[in-house]
N, C-alpha and C positions, 0 to 999 in steps of 0.2 A: 133570341138570340141565346148561343149555347156560354156556357161557363167555361173560363179556363181551368186548363188540368192543375192539379197539385204538380208541387216540386216533388222529386221521387223524395221518400222517406231513405236517410241514410242510414239506420239500423236495417232497414231490411234490403238493403243492397247486401251490406256486409252479412248478411242471414243468408240470402242470396248466393250469396261465394262460397259460405262456407257449407250449403247443402252440395253446390255443383263439385266442391271438393270431396264428396263422399263416394262419390264415381273412383278417385284414385286412391280412396283410404285402404285397400288392401296391399297398396305400394307403401305406406306411411313408415315401412321401413327402412327404407331406403333415404329418407331426409330427417335429421337430427331433429329433437324437442325444439319447438317454436319457429320452424321454416313454413313456407306457405300452404304447402302441402300436407303437413299435420294440425294445423287448426285455420280455418278461413277466419275466424273471428279474433284469434289474437293479432293477424294481419291487418284488419281492419283497422285495431285499437292502435298497433302500432304505427300504422301510415298517418295516423291524427296526432302523431306527436313531434313535435321539433325536432331537429336534427342535433345530438349535441355538438359540440365545437368540436371535440378531439375527434370527431368525425367528418370535417369538414378541413382539416390540415393536410391531407394527402391532396385534395385536389386543388390548395391554396398554393400547394409547393409545384403539382403539374404548370398550373398556369403560370406561375413565376418562371416556372422555368420554360416555357415554349417564348417568353419575353424577351429571355436572354441568347435565344439562339443565333450563331454567326448568320448573316446574310448570305445565301448562295447565288453567285452573279458565273457569268459562264464569257469564255473566248473563244470563240469561231475560229474552225482553222478548214480553208478548203484546200484541196489537195486530193492527188489521185491517188486511190485504194484500191481500183480497178484497174486493168491493164498495163500498157507495156510500162508504166511510169509508178507502177504501186509502191516498189519499193522506198522510193524518193518519202512516200508518203507515209509508208507508216516509220520509217527513220523519224520523219518531221514530227509527226505526233508522237512518238516517243521522248524527242527532245523537247517539245513543250510539254510533257510529264515533269520531265526534269526540271526544268523552268517553275512551273506550279509547286514544287515540292520545294524547291529554294529561294524563289522571289516571292512569294506570294505575302502583302502584306500583314502584319497581325489582326486579327479579328474580321478575316474575310475567310469565307470559304468558296473557291474558285475551280470551275471545273472544265476541262477543254468540250468542245461540240465541234467535233470534228466532222466536215460533211466531204463525199466523193466526188470529185470532177472527173475521173476517169482522163484524165489530162486535155477535155474539150473543151473549148472558150463558152460550147453555149453549154452544157452541165455546170462551169464555173461560175455562170451567173447567175444561173436557178439557182444554185447554192447559196449566193449571195442576196438572196430574195429570202429565200428561206430563214439564213441567217437571221437578217434585218424585221423579220416577223416576232423572231423571241424577243420579250422583253426583257429578260435576264441576260441579254449578248450585250456587252462592255464594249469587246475588241473583235477587232475581226483579223485573221494573218493571212495571206494569200491571196491568189492563189502562188503557186510555186512556178508554175513556167510563163515565161514571157507573153507569150504569144495569148494568153487567155488573160493579162490583165487589161487591157479596153475593154473586153466585155464586162468584165467586172465594174470596171468605172464608172461606166454608164449608171450602173445601179447605186455603187456606194457612193457617187455624190449627190445622191437624195438625202443621206443619211450623214449629215457634218457632225452631226454631235457624238458619233461614233467614230473612234480612231481606227484608221486601216494601216497596216503595214506588211510592206510587199518584202521580203526576204530577197530577192533579189536587186533590187533599187536601194543599194547603201549610198545614203549621204557621208560623203567621204569624213566630213569633218564631224559625224557623228549622226547615229540615229539611222535613220531611214528618209529615203526620198518621195515625193508625190511622183504619179505617171504623169504631171505637165510638166516636170522639170528634166532637165536632161545629165545634171551632174553625175549620176552615177554610170552615166554612158560614155562622157566625156573624159572621165579618170580613166578607163579601162583604154581609150583610142589614146590616150598620153601616156599612159604606160606603155604600149606596143611602138608607138614612137620612140620613146627612149632606150626602150630594149632593144630593138633589133633596126637594121639598114633599111627600113621599107620607105620606099618614095612617095608609095600613095598607100592608104589604107581602104579596102573596099569593104565597106560596109552591107553584109548579107544577110540577109532573113527576119529584119525589125517588122514587128508588125505593121502591117499596110496602115492602120489608122494612126500611126505614130506620125510627126511629120515633127521629129527634134529637131533642131540647130546645133551640128555638133562645132564647136571651136575646136581646134588642132594644130601643132606645129607643122603637120605635114597635109596635104590636098586629102579629104573623108570623100569619096566615090560609095554613094547610097544606092544599090542594085537590088532587083525586086525580085527580077526572072530569070531561071537557072543561064537561058539562052544569051540573051545578054551579058551575062556573068562570065562566060564561056567566050565571047566576041571581045569583050573588054580587058580580060586581063593581061597583063603584062609581067614582061622581067621585074622584079624590084619591087612588085606590087606584095601586100602582105594581107588575108582576108581574115576579117573578125566576122564569125556568125553568131548572131541572134536572134535565131530562129529555133524550131524543136531539133534536140538532139538526134536525132533518128533523121530525118530528112537530111539534116547537114551533112549526115555520111553518106547520104546520098550525092549530093552537090558536091562533097569534096572528090569522090570518083569520080566525075565529068569534070572538074577543073584542073585535078592533075593530068588529064589527055590532054591539056593544052600547055601546061607550068609542072612538070612532074616536081620541081621540087619546092613548090610554092608554099610559103607558112599560111596557115590555118591555125585559127587561134577560136577559142569557142568563150563568149560571155557567160559570166555568172549567171546560173538560173539550174535548178532541179534536172536529173535526168542525164549528167556527162558522162557515167558510166553507160548509157545507153547509145552512145555517141564509139565509142570505143568498140562495144561488141557489134555494130553494124560495121564499120571502116572496115576497109580491106588493107588500104597502107596509112599507117600513123605516122611516118617520118615528118619531120618538122611539122607537129599536130599539137598545140598546149592548149591546157586549160586557165582559165583566170580566176581566183578565186582571193576571196574579201577573209580577212583574221583582224584578230585585235590583240590587246596585251593578256587578254583573259581566253585565248584560245587555247592555248598550251594547257590553263588549269583545267577549264571545261574538257579536254581530250583527256586527261588522265580521269575524271571522275562519268566520262560517257559509257555507256555500254558498247565494247566495239563490235556485236552481233548488229546495231542498229546503225553502224557507221560504214555506207556507202561511200565512193569513190568520189563525188561529189561534197560541198560543203553547205547545202542549203539547209540540213538539219541545223546544222551550229549556226545561221543565221535565225531561223526560227525559233532557236534557242534564246536566242537576245532579241528578237521583236517580242516573245511574249515576256522577258523579262522587264523592257523596257513598258511595254502595257501593262503590266502589272504594279510598278512605280510609278506611272498615273493615275492607279487607282488610290495610294496610299493618300492617306488624309495631309504630310508634305511630303509630295514627291520628291524624289532626288533629281539632280542635275543628270543628263545625258554625259557619260563619262567617256562613251565607246569615241575611239579615235582609229577607222580601217586604213587599213594598210594594204596593198595588193600583192599577190604572191603568182606564181606561175608553174606549173608540174607542166614535163611530159607527159602525152598520154598512153599509155600503157593498154593492151588489150586485158581484160578482168574474167573472169568466171562468171558469169551472168543469169541466173535461171531467168527465160522469155517464155516460159510455158503461159 
C-alpha cells in the first residue's frame, strides 16, 4: 500500500511563485514597490494577513447601497408601432411616459414595456402573452383598437392578479370598464340618441366575439355585414361605427350611396384620424371622445407633437395613472368622472407611408 502524499508546503508555493515572477522582472519598473510583479515573496506574506477593518468599509457601503435600491417594475403597453396606426401607438407611449413622470408613487421605479401589435388582433394576443411571462410586469394597458380586445381577453383572463386597463372602454362613473361589460358602449349610444333625431341607431363593426346587450331610448340594431347594412339603412337612421377606422371609411362610402345624408359616428378608439384620411365624404361625420376635468390641464402640459386627432393617448395617460395609484401603499380612490363630447370630422394631413 502506497503512502499518502504530503500536503504541499506553503513556503515552497510562495517561493515557486516568486521564481515564476522573475520572468517579468525586466518589467518591474512598470509596477510600484510592493506590487505583485515586484516581489512574489511579499505578495504571499500579505495574502496571509487579515484585511484591516478600514479596507472593508467600501465593501460594506456597497452592500448597504444595494439593499436600498428602489424596486423596478414595468407597466406593459400593447399598441401599434408599425403599420397604418403607428401614430396612435407612439402618441400613447408618450402619454404613458408622461404619466410615469407625474404619477409614480414615491419609492418605486416604473418603466414602460411597449410591445407592437401593428393593429392586428393576432399580434395583440402574442404581445399579451409575452407581457405575462415577465414577472416584473404589474399592469397591462391596451390594446388601442376595439377589434383586438377580444383576442387579448382570452390571454388576460388567465392572469386575474394583473390589472388590465383598456383605454377605449371607459367606465362613465370612473376608471375603465372590463371587456365583458357594455356600459362604455351604452353611454355612447345614449349620447347619440340624446344629441340627434335618430329613429334607430345601427351598430356596425362591433367585433363578432362580443355579444353585448345594449339598452337605449331608441332601437339599436346590430349589423355585422356591409351588404345587410346597406339594405337595412333607412331615412332617420344614425350609424355608430365600432370597427377599424380605415374599414369604416369604406363602409361609409357604400352607405352614402343609399342615404347621402346619413349621420356616421365613430366610437372612441385609436386611429380616428385614419378614418378621416380614407373617407371621401365627411359631412355629417362625427367622432365621440371621452374627457374629464383633468383633460384641459393635461392638454397644456402634453407635447403637441405627439397629439393626433384622437383622444386615445389621453385615455392611456389616465389609465397609466390609475395603474400607478394601485401600486401605492395607500391607493387613492379613482376621482375620474368622464363625459362624452363630439366633434365633426375633418380631413387631416396624415403620413401614410
